[in-house]
N, C-alpha and C positions, 0 to 999 in steps of 0.2 A: 720794407725794400728787400727785394731779392739781392743776393751775393753777385759781386762782379765777378765773371768767370772768364779767363783769358787763356789761350791755347799755348802751350811750348812746342805742338805742333800741330798738325793739319787734321789730326785724329782724336786726340784726346784732350779733355781740358785739363787745365793746369793743378787740380786737385785728383789727380788719379794717382799718384804715387801712393804707393800701399800704407807709408808712415803717415800719412796724411790723409785723414778720413773727411767726408762732407762735413763733417761738424765743426772739427777743425779749422778747414779753409772758410765755412761761414762765420765762425769766430773770429778770427781773423780781419777779415772783410769787415765786417760790423765794428770791431775795436777801431781799426785805421779808418773807416768811415766817420767815425765821431773825434777821433783825435789828430787825423793829418793838417790840419790849420793851425795845432798849438806847437807843431814841430818847430825846430828852430831854422830847417832850411825851406820852410813853407814860405811861396812868393803870391802875395797878394795879384788876382786875377787868374791864377790856376785852381782848378778844381778838382775834385775827389776822382773824377775819370782820368784825369793827367797823373796824378799819384797811384791809382790802382793799378797798374800792369807792372810798376816797380816794386810794389810791396807784394805781390805775389810772387815775384822772381825772387825776393828776399826768404818769404817763410815757406813757399814750396823748395827753395833751393837749399835751405837748410835741412829738410826732410829728405831730398834726395843725397846730397853730399856730405851732412852733417860734419863733425870735426871743425877745421880751422876756416873761418873766412877766406883768408888769402890763399889757401890751398884751392878752393872754390873759385874765386874770383874771376877767374879766364869764363869758365863754364856759365855763371852767373852774367857775364855781359853776353855771352852768345845768347843765352836765352832772351835778355833784355831786348836785345837786337830784332828777334826772332817775333816778340808777342807786343812791343811797344805801341804799334799801331798809331793813332792818333796823337799819342800823349806830345803835350808841348815841353814836358821837363827837357832841360838841359843836360848833359851827361854827368855834369857835378852832382845837382837835384837827384838825379835817377840814382846816382851811385850812395847818395846820402839815403836816401829811402830804401833801397835795396837792404843796405847795411841795418838800418834800424830795424827792419821786419826780421832780418836774419837773428840781430842781437835779441830780440824779444821773444822769438821760438828758443833760441839757445837758453834764455835765463827761465821760460816755462819748463823745459825738457831738464832743467838741471833742479828746479822746482820737484816736480814730477819724479824724478829718479830718487832725490832726497827721502821722499814720502813713502816711495815704493820700498826703499832698501832700510829705510830706519823706521818707518811709522810716524803717524803725523804726533802722537805722544811723544815720542822721543825726538823727533825733531823739533816740537816745542819746546822741551826741556833743554836740549842742546843750544836753541837758541834763546834760550832764557825767554821766553814768552809767555805770557798769562793764560790760563785756561778760563775762557768764561761760560764754560758747559755748567760748573758748578755754581754760580754767582761769583760776586766780585771775591778780589782775595780780601784776606782778613790782615787788619794792620797788627 
């Protein structure tokens, strides 16, 4: 199924931000398409197309503004108003979906930065994670 694309403005798709490439946008859309109905804010009767613009605002917004969610919240809401289209989400539901997508991106970025800064082996050791590459650990 193709990724759902929403536009933050009339000319560019929501994934044209330099820090979010097409693969990231596709990955996030695919994740949320599979997971939206398991979220605590999910409402029966709504479908993915209702949630998709809010998720897009969240994950693209994180790439645009980064940093603290509260600092970006005003801009995120402006983006939501521009791209929500026919979404039937209430403001509360949209806010929770936007925040969920923002938080997921923030978590992914933190893991990627840790891998880059410390290397996978060092990260695994610092988190005391076993390595399964050389077989099971001996007792």
